[in-house]
C-alpha positions in Angstrom: 4.0 12.6 -8.9 6.2 10.1 -9.9 8.1 12.4 -11.9 8.8 14.8 -8.6 9.2 12.2 -5.9 10.1 8.5 -7.2 13.6 8.2 -8.2 14.1 6.4 -11.5 16.9 4.3 -10.5 15.3 3.1 -7.2 12.2 2.1 -9.3 14.1 0.6 -12.1 16.2 -1.5 -9.8 13.3 -2.8 -7.6 11.2 -3.5 -10.7 13.9 -5.4 -12.3 15.1 -7.6 -9.7 11.9 -8.4 -8.1 9.5 -9.2 -10.7 6.3 -7.8 -12.3 3.9 -9.1 -9.2 6.3 -6.7 -6.6 6.0 -3.8 -9.3 2.2 -4.0 -8.6 2.7 -3.9 -4.8 5.5 -1.2 -5.1 3.5 1.0 -7.2 0.4 0.9 -4.7 2.7 1.8 -2.0 4.3 4.4 -3.8 1.2 5.9 -5.5 -0.1 6.5 -1.5 3.0 8.3 -0.9 3.4 10.6 -3.9 -0.4 11.4 -3.8 0.0 12.4 -0.2 3.0 14.4 -1.0 1.2 16.1 -3.9 -1.9 17.1 -1.8 0.5 18.3 1.2 2.0 20.6 -1.6 -1.0 21.4 -3.2 -3.5 21.2 -0.1 -6.6 22.2 -2.6 -6.3 19.0 -4.4 -7.3 16.6 -1.6 -11.1 17.2 -2.5 -10.8 16.8 -6.0 -8.7 13.7 -5.7 -10.9 12.0 -3.8 -14.1 12.9 -5.7 -12.3 11.9 -9.1 -11.5 8.8 -7.6 -15.0 8.0 -6.2 -16.2 8.8 -9.7 -13.8 6.1 -11.2 -14.8 3.7 -8.5 -18.6 4.2 -9.4 -17.5 3.7 -13.2 -15.9 0.3 -12.2 -12.1 1.7 -12.8 -11.1 -0.3 -9.9 -12.1 -3.5 -11.8 -15.8 -3.9 -9.7 -18.1 -2.3 -7.3 -17.0 -2.0 -3.6 -18.8 -5.5 -2.8 -16.6 -7.5 -5.4 -13.5 -5.4 -4.5 -13.7 -6.1 -0.9 -13.7 -10.0 -1.6 -10.2 -9.3 -3.9 -6.7 -9.7 -2.7 -5.2 -7.3 -0.1 -3.1 -5.2 -2.6 -6.1 -4.3 -4.7 -8.4 -3.0 -1.8 -5.3 -1.0 -0.2 -5.0 0.7 -3.8 -8.8 1.5 -3.5 -8.6 2.6 -0.1 -5.9 5.0 -0.7 -7.3 6.2 -3.8 -11.1 6.6 -2.4 -10.6 7.6 1.2 -11.6 5.3 4.2 -15.6 6.4 3.4 -15.4 4.4 0.4 -16.3 1.2 2.6 -13.1 -1.0 1.8 -13.1 -3.8 4.2 -9.9 -5.1 6.1 -9.2 -7.8 8.6 -7.2 -7.2 12.0 -4.3 -8.7 10.3 -4.6 -6.6 7.2 -5.2 -3.1 9.0 -1.7 -3.0 10.3 -0.8 -2.1 6.6 -2.8 1.1 6.6 -1.0 3.2 9.2 2.5 2.1 7.8 1.5 3.1 3.9 0.1 6.4 5.5 2.9 7.1 7.3 5.6 6.5 4.5 7.6 9.9 3.5 10.5 8.5 1.7 11.2 5.9 -1.2 13.3 3.7 1.3 10.0 3.3 3.6 8.1 2.7 0.3 10.6 -0.1 -0.5 10.8 -1.3 3.0 6.8 -1.7 3.4 6.7 -3.1 0.0 9.1 -5.8 1.2 7.3 -6.7 4.0 3.8 -6.6 2.5 4.7 -8.5 -0.5 6.2 -11.3 1.8 3.1 -11.1 3.9 0.8 -12.0 1.1 3.2 -14.6 -0.4 2.7 -16.1 3.0 -0.9 -15.7 3.2 -1.5 -17.2 -0.2 1.0 -20.1 0.8 -1.2 -20.8 3.4 -4.4 -20.5 1.7 -3.1 -23.2 -0.9 -2.1 -25.3 2.0 -5.4 -25.5 3.6 -7.0 -25.9 0.1 -4.7 -28.9 -0.4 -5.3 -30.2 2.9 -9.1 -29.9 2.4 -9.0 -31.9 -1.0 -6.8 -34.7 0.7 -9.3 -34.8 3.5 -12.4 -35.1 1.2 -10.5 -37.7 -1.0 -9.8 -39.9 2.1 -13.2 -39.6 3.2 -15.6 -42.4 1.6 -19.2 -41.5 1.5 -21.2 -43.6 4.1 -24.4 -45.2 3.0 -27.4 -45.0 5.1 -30.6 -46.9 5.1 -31.9 -44.2 2.6 -29.4 -44.5 0.2 -29.4 -48.5 0.3 -33.1 -48.3 -0.4 -32.9 -45.9 -3.4 -29.9 -47.7 -5.0 -32.4 -50.6 -5.5 -34.8 -48.5 -7.5 -34.7 -48.8 -11.3 -36.8 -46.7 -12.9 -38.9 -45.3 -10.3 -39.9 -49.1 -9.2 -38.9 -51.0 -6.1 -36.7 -54.2 -7.0 -35.5 -56.7 -4.5 -32.1 -57.9 -3.6 -32.6 -61.0 -5.7 -34.0 -59.2 -8.8 -31.4 -56.2 -8.9 -28.9 -57.8 -10.6 -31.1 -58.8 -13.8 -32.9 -55.4 -13.8 -29.4 -53.6 -13.9 -28.2 -56.3 -16.7 -31.1 -55.8 -18.6 -30.9 -52.1 -18.4 -27.5 -51.9 -19.3 -27.9 -54.6 -22.0 -30.9 -52.3 -23.7 -28.9 -49.2 -23.5 -26.2 -50.9 -25.7 
C-alpha cells in the first residue's frame, strides 16, 4: 500500500521536519487511508484484512487486550480501530470521535498530512492539559496539611499498644528512642 500510494518525498519531508512522535501519528493516519484504497482496488481483501488483524489483536500484537488498549493514548486506539474494525470494542470519548470520520474520509496524501497536523496538535494540547491538572493536584496536596482529629490525637499518645498520658508521653518517647540507638 505504501509503495502504491504514499509519496516518498512527502513521507520523508514530513518525518524529518517534525520528529519521531509525529511520524507515528502520520503512519497511523496514512495506514488507514492506504488500506482503504487497497481494499477499494481489491474488494475481496476487506474480510481477510479484518480477520487477520483480529487474530493479531487476540495474539497481543497491538500491545495488549482490548481493555488495556482502551486505556492507551488516542493514536493507539485509532490504530486498533482502523485495523480491526468498529466491532473490536475500541472506545472513544465524544471529543475523540471527531477524528474517526476525518480519517475515514482521507483520500489524498494532503488530507493525511492535514489530519495528522491537527490530530498531533490536539493530542499535544490534551497532554499539556493533563500535565497542568496533575501539577495543580500535586500543588493542592502539598498545600493541604492533614487535620488531626480526636482519634488521631489519641493514637499518637499510644506507645506499643499502651495508652500514655500527656505528662509521661515525653519520657516514654525518649526512652523508646534511646533503646533503639
